[in-house]
SERO-4910 file (N, C-alpha, C, O; in steps of 0.05 Angstrom, whole numbers):
BEGIN
 pado doro    nc1    nc2    nc3   cac1   cac2   cac3    cc1    cc2    cc3    oc1    oc2    oc3
  Met    A   1212   1694   1777   1222   1710   1788   1223   1711   1810   1200   1713   1818
  Ser    A   1241   1710   1833   1251   1715   1857   1237   1740   1856   1232   1752   1835
  Gly    A   1227   1750   1892   1225   1775   1897   1251   1797   1894   1252   1821   1891
  Val    A   1271   1776   1896   1292   1796   1901   1305   1811   1873   1318   1831   1869
  Glu    A   1294   1788   1855   1299   1804   1826   1288   1808   1818   1294   1812   1795
  Asn    A   1254   1816   1826   1236   1836   1818   1234   1864   1823   1230   1884   1809
  Ser    A   1241   1858   1859   1242   1892   1868   1271   1903   1855   1277   1927   1853
  Ala    A   1285   1883   1848   1319   1899   1841   1314   1907   1806   1325   1925   1793
  Ser    A   1297   1889   1798   1290   1899   1767   1271   1923   1766   1266   1936   1746
  Arg    A   1260   1928   1789   1246   1959   1786   1246   1977   1797   1229   1995   1795
  Glu    A   1271   1977   1815   1282   1993   1836   1312   1992   1830   1322   1985   1852
  Pro    A   1328   1994   1815   1356   1985   1813   1369   2009   1833   1388   2003   1847
  Ala    A   1359   2029   1833   1385   2054   1863   1366   2046   1884   1366   2062   1903
  Asp    A   1348   2024   1887   1335   2025   1919   1355   2000   1919   1374   2003   1935
  Ala    A   1355   1974   1904   1370   1957   1912   1403   1959   1915   1417   1949   1933
  Leu    A   1411   1970   1897   1447   1975   1897   1442   1993   1930   1461   1986   1944
  Ala    A   1428   2007   1940   1433   2022   1965   1425   1999   1985   1438   1997   2006
  Ala    A   1404   1980   1981   1404   1954   2005   1444   1943   2002   1460   1945   2021
  Val    A   1451   1934   1977   1471   1918   1978   1489   1934   1999   1494   1922   2019
  Ala    A   1500   1965   1995   1515   1982   2003   1518   1980   2033   1538   1977   2048
  Ala    A   1483   1983   2040   1488   1979   2066   1484   1954   2082   1487   1955   2107
  Leu    A   1479   1933   2071   1494   1905   2078   1521   1903   2081   1535   1900   2101
  Arg    A   1530   1907   2051   1560   1908   2054   1573   1922   2089   1588   1911   2105
  Arg    A   1560   1951   2089   1570   1966   2116   1569   1944   2142   1587   1939   2157
  Leu    A   1540   1934   2141   1529   1918   2169   1555   1891   2166   1570   1884   2184
  Ala    A   1555   1881   2140   1572   1864   2151   1598   1868   2157   1607   1854   2175
  Asp    A   1612   1883   2145   1636   1892   2159   1639   1903   2196   1657   1898   2212
  Gln    A   1620   1914   2199   1610   1920   2225   1614   1901   2241   1630   1901   2260
  Leu    A   1595   1873   2231   1583   1850   2238   1621   1831   2240   1630   1821   2260
  Glu    A   1630   1831   2221   1666   1822   2226   1687   1838   2243   1702   1831   2261
  Asp    A   1683   1857   2233   1708   1877   2262   1700   1865   2287   1716   1851   2300
  Ala    A   1668   1870   2296   1664   1861   2327   1668   1834   2328   1678   1824   2349
  Ala    A   1660   1816   2303   1667   1789   2316   1705   1782   2316   1716   1766   2330
  Val    A   1715   1796   2301   1742   1795   2301   1752   1800   2327   1769   1786   2338
  Glu    A   1739   1827   2339   1752   1831   2358   1747   1813   2390   1758   1812   2411
  Gln    A   1733   1806   2381   1714   1785   2406   1739   1762   2405   1751   1751   2423
  Ala    A   1740   1761   2384   1753   1733   2380   1787   1737   2393   1800   1720   2407
  Met    A   1794   1763   2384   1818   1763   2386   1825   1772   2414   1847   1766   2424
  Arg    A   1807   1785   2427   1810   1788   2458   1804   1751   2470   1821   1742   2485
  Glu    A   1792   1743   2466   1785   1718   2474   1811   1698   2472   1814   1678   2486
  Gly    A   1829   1706   2450   1859   1691   2447   1864   1676   2429   1880   1657   2429
  Trp    A   1847   1685   2409   1845   1673   2379   1862   1683   2367   1864   1708   2366
  Ser    A   1882   1660   2352   1894   1668   2332   1894   1683   2305   1873   1691   2295
  Trp    A   1917   1687   2295   1903   1698   2267   1895   1678   2246   1880   1683   2228
  Pro    A   1909   1654   2252   1899   1633   2230   1871   1621   2235   1853   1612   2222
  Gln    A   1877   1625   2264   1841   1609   2273   1822   1630   2262   1804   1622   2247
  Val    A   1824   1657   2268   1810   1677   2252   1802   1681   2228   1778   1684   2224
  Ala    A   1823   1680   2207   1828   1671   2182   1810   1642   2177   1788   1641   2165
  Glu    A   1819   1627   2184   1795   1598   2179   1770   1605   2177   1755   1603   2157
  Ala    A   1764   1613   2203   1738   1621   2205   1717   1637   2190   1692   1634   2190
  Leu    A   1732   1653   2179   1728   1674   2156   1726   1666   2124   1718   1679   2104
  Gly    A   1738   1636   2129   1754   1636   2096   1773   1655   2075   1775   1656   2051
  Val    A   1784   1667   2096   1803   1680   2078   1838   1671   2094   1842   1654   2111
  Thr    A   1856   1687   2083   1884   1689   2092   1889   1689   2118   1869   1696   2131
  Arg    A   1908   1682   2131   1917   1691   2163   1927   1729   2147   1916   1750   2156
  Gln    A   1939   1729   2133   1955   1760   2119   1931   1775   2109   1934   1799   2110
  Ala    A   1904   1763   2099   1886   1778   2094   1870   1793   2124   1867   1816   2130
  Val    A   1863   1772   2136   1851   1783   2161   1876   1803   2177   1868   1825   2184
  His    A   1902   1796   2183   1914   1813   2194   1917   1839   2188   1918   1858   2204
  Lys    A   1919   1842   2150   1919   1871   2140   1891   1888   2144   1891   1913   2144
  Lys    A   1873   1873   2147   1843   1883   2147   1850   1894   2185   1852   1919   2189
  His    A   1853   1881   2203   1847   1891   2221   1864   1886   2249   1855   1883   2272
  Ala    A   1892   1887   2239   1901   1893   2260   1901   1921   2267   1892   1928   2289
  Lys    A   1910   1937   2251   1912   1966   2262   1889   1971   2284   1894   1974   2308
  Arg    A   1863   1972   2271   1852   1975   2291   1847   1956   2317   1840   1965   2338
  Leu    A   1851   1932   2313   1854   1923   2338   1871   1930   2356   1862   1933   2379
  Ile    A   1898   1936   2351   1917   1956   2363   1914   1985   2380   1924   1993   2400
  Glu    A   1895   1995   2362   1887   2029   2375   1868   2017   2389   1866   2028   2411
  Ala    A   1851   1999   2385   1830   1993   2411   1845   1979   2436   1834   1973   2457
  Gly    A   1869   1975   2430   1886   1964   2457   1884   1930   2463   1889   1921   2485
  Val    A   1875   1912   2440   1863   1895   2440   1902   1879   2444   1922   1887   2432
  Gln    A   1900   1858   2461   1931   1851   2462   1925   1820   2441   1913   1801   2449
  Leu    A   1936   1822   2419   1944   1808   2403   1967   1787   2401   1990   1793   2407
  Arg    A   1959   1759   2391   1981   1732   2394   1992   1736   2371   1982   1745   2351
  Arg    A   2014   1727   2376   2039   1724   2346   2032   1708   2325   2038   1710   2301
  Arg    A   2016   1689   2341   2012   1665   2323   1990   1641   2340   1985   1620   2330
***
């Protein structure tokens, strides 16, 4: 049994809290990286490819926030 499995089996609440914290951190890192890429002139398809998602998915998730942050977005 690995260390992760061992600690998860002893304290499920702690393990789940850690997963939730990692998800929040991953979302924050993604937001910052997408914003930086778009400020540097990346297109939606470039960002989507780098994240391994569709252009539509990345646009839906980030466009409103980026517009509110004043980021100049490329059409394609």
